[in-house]
C-alpha positions as CSV (number, residue, x, y, z in Angstrom):
1,M,0.0,0.0,0.0
2,A,2.8,2.4,0.9
3,L,4.4,1.9,-2.6
4,L,1.0,2.5,-4.3
5,I,0.7,5.8,-2.5
6,V,4.0,7.0,-3.8
7,L,3.2,5.8,-7.3
8,A,-0.1,7.6,-7.1
9,A,1.5,10.8,-6.1
10,L,4.0,10.6,-9.0
11,A,1.2,9.7,-11.4
12,F,-0.9,12.7,-10.2
13,L,1.9,15.1,-10.7
14,M,2.7,13.7,-14.1
15,I,-1.0,14.0,-15.3
16,A,-1.2,17.5,-13.9
17,A,1.9,18.6,-15.8
18,Y,0.7,16.8,-19.0
19,R,-2.6,18.8,-18.8
20,G,-0.7,22.0,-18.5
21,H,-1.2,22.7,-14.8
22,S,1.5,24.5,-12.8
23,V,4.0,22.2,-11.2
24,I,4.6,25.0,-8.6
25,L,1.0,24.5,-7.4
26,F,0.6,20.8,-7.8
27,A,3.9,19.5,-6.6
28,P,3.1,20.4,-2.9
29,I,-0.5,19.1,-3.4
30,A,0.8,15.8,-4.7
31,A,3.5,15.5,-2.0
32,L,1.3,16.4,0.9
33,G,-1.5,14.2,-0.4
34,A,0.8,11.3,-0.2
35,V,1.8,12.3,3.4
36,L,-1.9,12.6,4.3
37,L,-2.6,9.0,3.2
38,T,0.5,7.7,5.0
39,A,0.8,9.8,8.2
40,P,-1.8,12.5,8.5
41,A,-0.3,14.1,11.6
42,L,2.9,14.9,9.6
43,V,1.4,17.0,6.9
44,A,2.2,20.4,8.4
45,P,5.7,19.4,9.7
46,M,6.6,17.8,6.4
47,F,5.5,20.9,4.5
48,S,7.5,23.4,6.6
49,G,10.4,21.2,7.6
50,L,11.1,19.3,4.5
51,F,9.2,20.5,1.4
52,M,9.9,24.2,1.9
53,D,13.4,23.6,3.4
54,R,14.5,21.7,0.3
55,M,12.7,24.0,-2.1
56,V,14.4,27.1,-0.6
57,G,17.8,25.3,-0.5
58,F,17.6,24.6,-4.2
59,L,16.8,28.2,-5.0
60,Q,19.6,29.3,-2.7
61,L,22.1,27.3,-4.8
62,Y,20.8,27.5,-8.3
63,F,18.6,30.5,-8.8
64,P,21.5,32.8,-9.8
65,V,22.4,30.3,-12.5
66,F,18.8,30.3,-13.9
67,L,18.7,34.1,-13.7
68,L,22.1,34.8,-15.4
69,G,21.5,32.1,-18.0
70,A,18.1,33.6,-19.0
71,L,19.5,37.1,-19.1
72,F,22.5,36.0,-21.2
73,G,20.2,34.2,-23.7
74,K,17.8,37.1,-24.0
75,L,20.7,39.5,-24.7
76,I,22.1,37.1,-27.4
77,E,18.6,37.3,-28.9
78,L,18.2,41.1,-28.6
79,S,21.7,41.8,-30.0
80,G,21.0,39.8,-33.2
81,F,23.9,37.6,-32.4
82,S,21.8,34.5,-32.6
83,R,20.6,35.5,-36.1
84,S,24.2,36.1,-37.2
85,I,25.3,32.7,-35.9
86,V,22.5,31.0,-37.7
87,A,23.3,32.8,-41.0
88,A,27.0,31.9,-40.7
89,T,26.3,28.3,-39.9
90,V,23.9,27.9,-42.8
91,G,26.5,29.6,-45.1
92,A,29.2,27.2,-43.9
93,V,27.2,24.0,-44.0
94,G,24.9,24.8,-47.0
95,R,21.2,25.2,-47.3
96,S,21.0,21.6,-48.6
97,R,22.0,20.4,-45.2
98,A,19.3,22.2,-43.3
99,I,18.9,19.6,-40.6
100,L,22.6,19.6,-39.8
101,A,22.7,23.4,-39.8
102,I,19.9,23.7,-37.3
103,V,21.3,21.0,-35.0
104,L,24.7,22.7,-35.0
105,V,23.3,26.2,-34.3
106,C,21.2,24.8,-31.4
107,A,24.3,23.0,-30.1
108,L,26.5,26.1,-30.3
109,L,23.9,28.2,-28.5
110,T,23.2,25.7,-25.8
111,Y,26.9,24.9,-25.1
112,G,27.6,28.6,-25.0
113,G,25.2,29.0,-22.1
114,V,21.9,30.0,-23.8
115,S,18.9,28.5,-22.1
116,L,17.1,25.6,-23.9
117,F,13.9,27.5,-23.9
118,V,15.5,30.6,-25.4
119,V,17.2,28.5,-28.1
120,V,13.8,27.3,-29.3
121,F,12.5,30.8,-29.8
122,A,15.7,32.1,-31.4
123,V,16.2,29.2,-33.9
124,Y,12.7,28.4,-35.0
125,P,12.2,31.2,-37.5
126,F,15.4,30.3,-39.4
127,A,14.6,26.6,-39.2
128,S,11.2,27.2,-40.8
129,E,12.7,29.2,-43.6
130,L,15.5,26.6,-44.3
131,F,13.1,23.7,-44.2
132,R,10.7,25.4,-46.5
133,Q,13.4,26.2,-49.1
134,A,14.8,22.6,-48.9
135,A,11.3,21.1,-49.1
136,I,11.8,19.2,-45.8
137,P,8.6,18.6,-43.8
138,K,8.1,21.1,-41.1
139,R,7.1,18.3,-38.7
140,L,10.9,17.4,-38.5
141,I,11.9,20.8,-37.0
142,P,11.1,19.8,-33.4
143,G,13.3,16.7,-33.8
144,A,16.2,18.7,-35.1
145,I,15.9,21.4,-32.4
146,A,15.6,18.7,-29.7
147,L,18.7,16.9,-30.9
148,G,20.7,20.1,-30.9
149,A,19.5,21.7,-27.7
150,F,18.1,18.9,-25.4
151,T,20.7,16.2,-25.7
152,F,24.5,16.2,-25.9
153,T,25.2,19.9,-25.3
154,M,22.8,19.8,-22.3
155,D,24.5,17.2,-20.2
156,A,27.1,15.1,-22.1
157,L,29.7,17.5,-23.3
158,P,32.1,18.4,-20.5
159,G,31.9,22.0,-19.3
160,T,28.4,22.7,-20.5
161,P,26.9,25.4,-18.3
162,Q,23.4,24.0,-18.4
163,I,21.8,23.3,-15.0
164,Q,21.6,19.5,-15.7
165,N,25.5,19.5,-15.7
166,I,25.7,21.7,-12.6
167,I,23.4,19.9,-10.1
168,P,25.6,16.8,-9.7
169,T,28.6,18.9,-8.6
170,A,27.0,19.7,-5.2
171,F,26.4,16.0,-4.5
172,F,29.7,14.5,-5.8
173,H,32.1,17.4,-5.2
174,T,33.0,17.4,-8.9
175,T,33.2,20.1,-11.6
176,T,31.2,20.6,-14.8
177,W,34.2,19.2,-16.7
178,A,33.8,15.8,-15.0
179,A,34.7,12.7,-17.1
180,P,35.5,14.6,-20.4
181,W,36.3,11.5,-22.4
182,L,33.2,9.6,-21.5
183,G,31.1,12.7,-22.1
184,S,32.6,13.4,-25.5
185,I,32.1,9.7,-26.5
186,G,28.4,9.9,-25.4
187,A,28.0,13.2,-27.3
188,I,29.4,11.8,-30.6
189,F,27.2,8.7,-30.3
190,I,24.1,10.9,-29.8
191,L,24.9,13.3,-32.6
192,A,25.8,10.6,-35.1
193,L,22.7,8.4,-34.5
194,G,20.4,11.4,-34.2
195,L,21.5,12.9,-37.5
196,A,21.3,9.5,-39.2
197,Y,17.7,9.1,-37.9
198,L,16.6,12.6,-39.0
199,D,18.2,12.2,-42.4
200,W,16.4,8.8,-42.8
201,Q,13.1,10.5,-42.0
202,R,13.9,13.3,-44.5
203,R,14.7,10.7,-47.3
204,R,11.5,8.8,-46.5
205,A,9.4,12.0,-46.8
206,S,11.1,13.0,-50.0
207,A,10.5,9.5,-51.5
208,A,6.8,9.9,-50.6
209,G,6.6,13.3,-52.2
210,E,6.0,15.1,-48.9
211,G,7.1,18.7,-48.9
212,Y,7.2,21.4,-46.2
213,G,3.5,21.1,-45.6
214,C,0.5,23.3,-45.9
215,D,-2.3,24.6,-43.6
216,L,0.3,25.2,-40.9
217,R,0.2,27.3,-37.7
218,N,2.6,29.8,-36.1
219,E,4.5,30.4,-39.3
220,P,7.2,33.0,-38.4
221,E,8.0,36.2,-40.2
222,L,11.7,36.9,-40.8
223,H,12.7,40.6,-40.6
224,A,14.9,41.1,-43.6
225,G,17.2,44.0,-44.2
226,D,18.6,44.3,-40.6
227,Q,22.4,44.5,-40.5
228,L,23.8,41.5,-38.7
229,A,26.9,41.5,-36.5
230,H,30.0,39.7,-37.8
231,P,29.8,36.0,-36.9
232,L,33.1,36.1,-35.1
233,V,31.9,39.0,-32.9
234,A,28.6,37.1,-32.4
235,V,30.2,33.9,-31.2
236,L,32.8,35.6,-28.9
237,P,30.4,35.8,-25.9
238,L,29.6,32.1,-26.3
239,V,33.3,31.1,-26.5
240,G,34.0,33.4,-23.6
241,V,31.5,31.7,-21.4
242,A,33.2,28.3,-22.1
243,V,36.7,29.6,-21.6
244,V,36.0,31.5,-18.4
245,N,34.0,28.6,-17.0
246,G,37.0,26.3,-17.5
247,A,39.5,28.9,-16.0
248,L,37.4,29.6,-12.9
249,T,36.8,25.9,-12.3
250,T,40.5,25.6,-11.8
251,L,41.2,28.9,-10.1
252,I,38.4,29.1,-7.5
253,P,39.5,26.1,-5.4
254,R,43.1,27.4,-5.5
255,L,42.0,30.8,-4.5
256,Y,39.7,29.9,-1.6
257,G,41.0,26.5,-0.5
258,P,38.8,23.7,0.8
259,T,36.7,26.0,2.9
260,Q,36.0,29.7,3.3
261,S,34.6,31.5,6.3
262,F,33.7,35.1,7.2
263,V,32.0,36.9,10.1
264,P,28.8,38.6,8.9
265,A,29.0,41.4,11.5
266,V,31.6,44.1,12.1
267,I,30.5,44.5,15.8
268,G,29.1,41.7,17.9
269,Q,29.6,38.0,18.6
270,A,28.2,36.7,15.3
271,K,29.2,33.1,14.4
272,P,31.4,32.8,11.3
273,V,29.7,31.5,8.1
274,V,31.7,28.5,6.8
275,Q,31.2,27.4,3.2
276,E,32.5,24.2,1.7
277,V,34.2,25.4,-1.5
278,S,34.2,22.0,-3.2
279,K,30.4,22.0,-3.3
280,L,30.2,25.5,-4.6
281,A,33.2,26.0,-6.9
282,A,31.4,24.7,-10.1
283,I,28.4,26.8,-9.4
284,W,30.5,29.9,-8.8
285,A,32.5,29.2,-12.0
286,V,29.4,29.0,-14.1
287,E,28.0,32.2,-12.6
288,G,31.2,34.1,-13.2
289,A,31.3,32.8,-16.8
290,L,27.8,33.9,-17.5
291,I,28.5,37.4,-16.0
292,F,31.4,37.6,-18.4
293,G,29.3,36.6,-21.3
294,I,26.6,39.2,-20.4
295,A,29.3,41.9,-20.2
296,C,30.7,40.8,-23.6
297,V,27.3,41.2,-25.3
298,L,26.7,44.6,-23.7
299,A,30.2,45.7,-24.8
300,F,29.8,44.5,-28.4
301,A,26.2,45.3,-29.0
302,W,25.2,48.2,-26.7
303,R,23.2,50.1,-29.2
304,P,20.8,47.3,-30.4
305,V,20.4,46.0,-26.8
306,S,20.2,49.2,-24.7
307,H,16.8,50.5,-25.9
308,R,15.2,47.1,-25.4
309,F,17.1,46.1,-22.3
310,A,14.4,47.0,-19.8
311,E,11.6,44.9,-21.4
312,G,14.1,42.1,-22.3
313,S,15.5,41.8,-18.8
314,K,12.0,41.7,-17.4
315,A,11.1,38.8,-19.7
316,A,14.4,37.0,-18.7
317,V,13.7,37.5,-15.0
318,G,10.2,36.1,-15.4
319,G,11.4,33.1,-17.3
320,A,14.1,32.4,-14.7
321,L,11.7,32.7,-11.9
322,L,9.2,30.3,-13.5
323,A,11.9,27.7,-14.5
324,S,13.7,27.8,-11.2
325,M,10.5,27.6,-9.1
326,N,9.2,24.7,-11.2
327,T,12.4,22.8,-10.6
328,A,12.6,23.8,-6.9
329,S,9.0,22.6,-6.4
330,E,9.9,19.3,-7.9
331,Y,12.9,19.1,-5.7
332,G,10.8,19.7,-2.6
333,F,8.3,17.1,-3.9
334,G,11.1,14.6,-4.2
335,A,12.4,15.2,-0.7
336,V,8.9,14.5,0.7
337,I,8.4,11.4,-1.4
338,A,11.8,10.1,-0.5
339,A,10.9,10.4,3.2
340,L,7.9,8.1,2.9
341,P,8.0,4.3,3.5
342,G,6.8,3.5,0.0
343,F,9.9,5.2,-1.5
344,R,12.1,3.0,0.6
345,V,10.5,0.0,-1.0
346,A,11.2,1.4,-4.5
347,A,14.7,2.4,-3.6
348,E,15.5,-1.1,-2.2
349,A,14.2,-2.6,-5.5
350,L,16.5,-0.4,-7.5
351,Q,19.4,-1.3,-5.3
352,A,19.0,-4.9,-6.4
353,I,20.7,-3.8,-9.6
354,P,24.2,-4.9,-9.0
355,N,26.2,-2.4,-11.1
356,P,26.4,0.9,-9.3
357,L,26.4,3.0,-12.5
358,V,23.5,1.1,-14.1
359,N,21.7,1.5,-10.7
360,E,22.2,5.2,-10.8
361,A,21.3,5.6,-14.5
362,V,18.0,3.7,-14.1
363,S,17.1,5.5,-11.0
364,V,17.7,9.0,-12.4
365,T,16.2,8.5,-15.8
366,A,13.1,6.8,-14.4
367,L,12.4,9.7,-12.0
368,A,13.2,12.2,-14.8
369,G,10.6,10.5,-17.0
370,I,8.0,10.4,-14.2
371,T,8.4,14.0,-13.3
372,G,8.9,15.2,-16.9
373,S,12.0,17.1,-15.9
374,A,15.6,16.3,-16.3
375,S,16.8,18.6,-13.5
376,G,13.8,17.8,-11.3
377,G,14.1,14.1,-11.7
378,M,17.8,14.1,-11.1
379,S,17.4,16.4,-8.0
380,I,14.9,13.9,-6.6
381,A,17.1,10.9,-7.2
382,L,20.3,12.5,-5.9
383,A,18.6,14.1,-2.9
384,A,17.3,10.7,-1.9
385,M,20.0,8.3,-3.0
386,A,23.3,10.2,-3.6
387,D,24.9,8.8,-0.4
388,T,24.0,5.3,-1.6
389,F,25.4,5.9,-5.1
390,V,28.7,7.3,-3.6
391,H,29.1,4.4,-1.1
392,N,28.5,1.8,-3.9
393,A,30.8,3.6,-6.3
394,R,33.7,3.9,-3.8
395,A,33.3,0.2,-2.9
396,A,33.6,-0.6,-6.6
397,G,36.5,1.9,-7.2
398,I,34.5,4.1,-9.5
399,P,35.6,7.8,-9.6
400,M,33.0,10.5,-8.6
401,E,33.6,12.1,-12.0
402,V,32.0,9.0,-13.7
403,L,29.0,9.2,-11.3
404,H,28.6,12.8,-12.2
405,R,28.6,12.2,-16.0
406,V,26.2,9.2,-15.8
407,A,23.8,11.1,-13.5
408,A,23.8,14.1,-15.8
409,M,23.3,12.2,-19.0
410,A,20.7,9.9,-17.5
411,S,18.6,12.9,-16.4
412,G,18.3,14.0,-20.1
413,G,17.2,10.5,-21.1
414,M,13.6,9.7,-20.5
415,D,12.8,13.2,-19.3
416,T,11.4,14.2,-22.7
417,L,8.2,12.3,-22.4
418,P,5.0,14.0,-23.6
419,Q,4.5,16.0,-20.4
420,N,8.0,17.5,-20.4
421,G,7.8,21.3,-20.3
422,A,10.5,21.8,-22.9
423,V,8.7,19.5,-25.3
424,I,5.3,21.2,-24.8
425,T,7.0,24.6,-25.3
426,L,8.8,23.4,-28.5
427,L,5.6,22.1,-30.1
428,A,3.7,25.2,-29.1
429,V,6.3,27.5,-30.6
430,T,6.5,25.6,-33.9
431,G,2.7,25.3,-34.2
432,L,2.8,21.5,-34.3
433,T,1.1,18.8,-32.2
434,H,2.3,15.7,-30.4
435,R,0.6,13.6,-33.1
436,Q,2.6,15.3,-35.9
437,S,6.1,15.6,-34.3
438,Y,6.5,13.7,-31.0
439,R,7.5,10.5,-32.7
440,D,10.8,12.1,-33.8
441,I,11.4,13.7,-30.4
442,F,10.8,10.3,-28.8
443,A,13.3,8.6,-31.2
444,I,15.9,11.2,-30.1
445,T,14.9,10.4,-26.5
446,L,15.6,6.7,-27.0
447,I,19.0,7.5,-28.6
448,K,19.9,9.8,-25.7
449,T,18.9,7.1,-23.2
450,A,20.9,4.4,-25.0
451,A,24.0,6.7,-24.9
452,V,24.1,6.6,-21.1
453,F,24.5,2.8,-21.2
454,V,27.1,3.1,-24.0
455,V,29.1,5.4,-21.8
456,I,28.8,2.9,-18.9
457,A,29.9,0.1,-21.2
458,V,32.9,2.1,-22.4
459,Y,34.0,2.8,-18.8
460,S,33.5,-0.8,-17.7
461,L,35.6,-2.1,-20.7
462,T,38.4,0.5,-20.7
463,G,38.4,2.4,-17.4
464,L,38.4,5.6,-19.5
465,V,37.2,8.8,-17.7
């Protein structure tokens, strides 16, 4: 019965998300409903002492990353740098390779620190124009954007500043550059198979005489005639984010040492605040890198950005608040669910998987799929089971860097089920439905999930990190 209560709470939250209801509202309802059915007297204590505590703790750590990432992405859009990058990529790859061009643009923007949601809005107008000119079905656009933005640059490539690659650092005391060889191998696997699949679908459509399509919704209007920034100038902030992130990842631990403390009062007997740098270094590095990227955009494109900065920054702040609160609510939900007896039954069943890495991958990707959120599902899994993962990995001689990379990649596996917020946003922006385009997104999801186990196999066979 205890397990059924947990499953019912997860199913309730998944259905609520699928139907478009706010996770911020329904995560506490689902969590406290499960508590009510298990131990009614603990509803209020669980809400204040566990749900809110973990929710606020998540925001304390990660809200600056959400905020800076959203602002950086919005400035890249307002400056016209995203359009310049798209135009340069298309010129280099060729309009005949429209799918490859869109995947590469999405990958470049995502790895450069632009939010996944911002990438969708920035790239879609150009994807639509390219696919129309190449007579490629519009229904394949979501698959191409998903491959470029939701997969290998989100959590596989080392150093990516996306939140899915940052969350494991606090649990495993690693950096965003953890397991670079394994991450790169996984990224190549995803990119190669994803492009092969999308090209196969393109050829099938061409053989059937299917063109771009007609009677379509949300067709964008491209504003021609605007002068674009030079591509090298446009890409500099993205490169700068990656370089500064790498440099700060090395410099911060050297500068601060293992811990850092300060007294928050000039006068009085205030206790010193002690911070464990190993848990925060990766987060500080990404924040510093994004600040550098924002400064670069403002320096290179002050004129086009300045007169739209007020409205643009408001939109960025609103997006950051919504995204971070959604994830934090799921994090609080996971903490409550993990405290219930039914979750212990599920955790013990998962622990029956003998291989520590497979155990971690299955746990993380299952919870990401159930919640419809990569960061939310991974947060739930790591909050509840990170100590177990670490213990089993150390017993097997597995480095923490490998645990980090497997957790990050697994979070981006089955998270893109139909109720996933990014999937719903992607289809809404492109004016397509689940019936038209979700099949291709799901195929990319399967490739992404398989890549995690490919990485585990490579490590098991070679010991490569």
